[in-house]
BAFI-437989 format. One record per residue (C-alpha): residue in three letters; y, x, z. Coordinates in steps of 0.02 Angstrom, whole numbers, plus 32768, in hexadecimal, padded with zeros to 4 digits. Layout:
REM residues N
alaYXZ ...
***
This chain:
REM residues 123
unkB862474382B1 unkB91B4743827E unkB91548018269 unkB87F47F681F5 unkB8D1476D818E unkB97147D38180 unkB90D486B8147 unkB8B2480580C4 unkB95447BB8081 unkB9A848658077 unkB90E48AF8022 unkB90648217FA3 unkB9C048367F7D unkB9AA48F17F63 unkB91A48D47EEC unkB97D48537E8B unkBA0E48CD7E78 unkB99E495E7E48 unkB93048F87DD3 unkB98449167D2A unkB99F49D07D4A unkB8EB49E77D83 unkB8AB49847CEE unkB91249E37C6D unkB8B049F37BCB unkB8E04A847B5A unkB8824A357AC6 unkB8EA49977AD8 unkB9834A087AEA unkB9594A597A43 unkB96949AC79F3 unkBA1249937A48 unkBA494A3E7A09 unkBA134A137959 unkBA70496D7959 unkBB0B499E79BD unkBB264A5979B0 unkBACB4AAC7920 unkBB494A827899 unkBBC44AF978EA unkBB5A4B66795D unkBAB84B8C7901 unkBAA54C4578D9 unkBB034C657838 unkBB664BC1783D unkBC064C237857 unkBC6E4B93789C unkBC4E4BB77954 unkBBFA4C4879AC unkBB3D4C5479AD unkBAF94C127A50 unkBA624C857A50 unkBA6C4CE37AF4 unkBAFD4C797B34 unkBAB34C677BE3 unkBAE64D047C3F unkBB6E4D357BC3 unkBC254D387BF4 unkBC884CAF7B9D unkBCEB4CE47B05 unkBC8C4D857AE8 unkBC0A4D637A60 unkBC324DF979F1 unkBC1C4DA77946 unkBC9A4D207977 unkBD0E4D8979E5 unkBDAA4D7D7979 unkBD9E4CBF7968 unkBD944C8A7A1E unkBE294C2C7A62 unkBE964C847AE1 unkBE5B4C007B5F unkBDA44C2D7B45 unkBDC84CE77B4E unkBE264CCB7BF2 unkBDA14C587C3C unkBD494CF37C7D unkBCAA4CA27CBE unkBBF84CCD7C94 unkBB9A4C3D7C42 unkBB214C037CC7 unkBAC24B607CB9 unkBB414B0F7D2E unkBBD74B507CCA unkBB884B167C26 unkBB644A6D7C72 unkBC194A557CA5 unkBC5C4A977C00 unkBBE94A317B90 unkBC0C49937BF3 unkBCC749A47BD2 unkBD014A417B76 unkBDBA4A137B7A unkBDB649FE7C36 unkBD4B4A967C5C unkBDB04B0D7BEE unkBE574ABD7BC1 unkBE984AFF7B1B unkBDEF4B317AD4 unkBDD34B167A19 unkBD304AB47A1F unkBD504A0579DB unkBCBF49B77A3A unkBCE149267AB2 unkBC5049537B24 unkBB9F491D7B3F unkBBA1488D7BBA unkBAE748657BCA unkBAAC48C77C64 unkB9F848D67C26 unkBA2C49157B7B unkBAA4498E7BCE unkBA1F49D27C44 unkB9A549E37BB3 unkBA264A3C7B46 unkBA504AB87BCF unkB9964AD77BEE unkB9804AF77B32 unkBA144B6F7B2D unkB9C84BD07BBE unkB92F4BF37B51 unkB9934C3A7AC0 unkB99F4CF77AC0 
***
């Protein structure tokens, strides 16, 4: 009986931890993008790089923005995966110290998961 109870508790904890990521809603993420990111990152905005195709792209390499990346972003060297975007968007200054993005981070886990899910749909 103790083994079954332990298994149920571990399973429930795993579901609780996985919940927001599994429930990520790209449509809700589009709203987050519009309110938090689009001013600088919408195609043609020109302030920050376009985020179309960001998932799978190496950081600091979007060709239309190449000359304006910070040395820190160019040196970051990672490919933008969902996990890397999640960490960066939660706290850009911590994830890539010295980057130019003046954004304090998105601290709502559900909004963050939705935003990353939305970005993964943009090609």
